[in-house]
N, C-alpha and C positions, 0 to 999 in steps of 0.2 A: 654737548648739544642737548638742549631742553626738548621735551616732547613737542612743544609748540614749534620750535625751530625745525624739528625733524619733519613734521607733516607739512610745514610751509615749503620745505625744500622740494617737494614732489610736484609743485605747480608753479610755473613762472610768475604769474600775477601775485600769488601769495608770497613767493620768495622775495619779490621786489618790495612788497608791502612790509615784510618782516625786516628787511634792511632799513626801511624808513622808520619803523618802530624802534629798532635798536639804536638808530642814530639820535632819536629823540630821548630815549631813556638812558643813553650812555652818560655815566658820571653825574646823573641827576638824582638828588636825594628825595625829590618830591613824588617820584613814581616808582613803584616796584611791581614786577609781574612774575608770577609763579605759575607753573603748569605741571600737571601730572596726568598719567595715562592709566586707565583702568578698564576692566572688561565687565560689561553689564550682562550678567548671566541671564536675567529674566528676559531681556529683549535681544539677547545674542548679538551684541554689538560692542565695538570698542568706543570708549568715551574719552574725550579730552576735557579735563577740567582746568579752567583758567581763572586765576584770581589776580585782580589788579587793584592796588591801593594807591590813592592819589591824595596828596596834601595840597589843598587849594590856597589861593592867595588871600582868601577870607578867613583863613585859619580854621578850616573844616577838614575832616578826613572822610574820604569816600572809599567804599569797598565794593568793587564790582566782581561778581562771580558769574561765569558763563560755562555751560556744559554743551559740548558739540559732539554730535555723532560722527564717527569716522567710517567711511566705506571706500574700499579699494584705495587706501592711503590718501583719501581726499576728504575735506570737510563736507559733510552731508547736510546737516541741519542743526541750527541752534535750537535746542528744545527746552532749555531752562536758563534764565538769566535773572539775577537779583542785584539790586543796588541799595546800599544803605549809607547813611551819613551821620556824622556827629561833630560836635565842636572839638577842636584839637586843644586839649587842656595841658598837654606836655607830658613827657614820660614820668617825671618826678611826681607830679600830682596824681596821675593815673595809678601809679604804684601804690598809693595810699588807699585806693578804692578796692573793694572786693570785686570778684568776677561778676557777681550779680549787679552791683552798682555800675560797673563799666558797661554791661550789656544794656542796661536801661537807658543809657545815653544814645544808643544807636536808634535811628529812625529809618524805616523802610521807605524808599522813594520809587514811585512808579515812573521810572524813566528807562524801561526795559528796551530790549532790542526788538525792532519792528521787522516784519516780514520783508519790507522794502530793503532794509539793510542786509538781511540774509541773502536776498537774491542778487543785489546789485553791487555790493561791496566785498572785496576780499576781507577776510576776518581781521587781519592786522590793520587794515585801513579803518575798520570799525573801532578797534582798540585805540588807535591814534586819535580818532575823532572824539571818543569818549574821554580819553586822558586829557586832551587839550581843553575840551569843553568843561570838564570838572575842575581843571586847574584854574581856569578863569570863570569860576562859578558865578561871580557877580555879573559878568557880561552875559553868560548863558541865561541867568535868571531874568534878564530883561525880556527874553523871549518866552520864558517858561514861568508863569505866575506861581505855579505849585512849588517850584524850587525857590522862588523869591520868598514865599511864605515860610519855608523851612529856614532860610537865611535870616529872616526877621526875628525868629525865635532864638533863644539861647539855650544853654545846657539845662537851665532850671525848668524851661518849658519842655524840652525834649524828653525828659524822664517821664512825662505824662502822655506823650504822643507816640503811638506805636508806628504810625505810617502817614504819609502824605500821598494822595493820588489825585486824579483829575476831578474827583468829586469832593475833595476837601480833606482835612485832617481827621484822624480817627485815634482815639485813645486805646482801643482794644480792651477797655475795662467796662464790664457790664454788670447788671444786677444791683443789689443793695449797697455794694461797696463803692459804686460810682460816685455818688454824692458825698460820701465820707472822705474819699481819698483825693479825687481830682479837684484842683483849684477852680474856683468859680469862673474865672476868665477863660480857662481852657474849655470848661464844660459849655459855656455860652457860645464860644467860637465853633465848636464841633456841632452843637445843636443848631446853630444858624445854617450850616451847610447841609445838615440832614433835612431841615425844613425846605431849603431851596431845592434840593434834589426831589423831595416829595412833590413839591408844587410843579416842577418841570416834568415829572414822570407822566402826569396826566395832561400835559399841554400839547399844543400842536407843533411845537418846535422840533426840528430835526436834531439828531445827536450832536452835530457840530455846533449848531446854534446854542444848544444847552451848555456845552462845554465853554463856549465863549462867554455866556452869561456868568457861569461859575468862575471863570478866569478873571472876569472884571471884578467880581466880589473878592477874590483872593488878593488882587492888587490893592483894593481899598483897605482890606484888613492888614496887609503888610505895612502899608503906610501908617495906619492907625497904631499898630504895634510899635513901630519905630518911634513915632511921636511920643507915645507913652513912656517908652524906655529912655528916650532923650530927656523927657521932663523929669524923670526920676533921678537922672544923673546930675541935672542942673540944680535940683533942690537939696 
């Protein structure tokens, strides 16, 4: 019994959700879930760490990591969650790359767990939802322009982009090396979203309206990137 299965067994709703999760993951090579239990000395609490890896239909790999506090054998609160993704190059090709080269291909994705999920969904229901959503990432990207922008880029772009969030992409590279290292098209893309955010910061738009404006620009950029890449393939 894994640590995740152990703590799910104490609550009927979590136990049912765990069975659903196991039925989906059974004999499936596209999803793997690992869990471990540790004690957080500083905060005097037991912590369950869960790592889920999903291979998507678009040939991307996603890695979701969640840390959950445990209190009286029950899930208390998700206090840390991270998601990152990259193009699936295949085992043989990745073995030719150094650890540093492999890490550069990962991009952080701001698709974390919301408080609404924490309060209303059993933990394993959340994992099922994330697994299925990431498996069909192209379908999910139709509702999430940020994810669509990530999918529009390939591994050659991803090595220059550290993260994608609701405000746009970010290279994570600053200072004098920025202009020397980062390709012009990536610099221009990131600069565009910096300018849009600066303009919206002093506007009368509410936060949701600002994100809608940024999302529309992400859709336009995704379409433009795909057209350019398709043009390169045809020439």
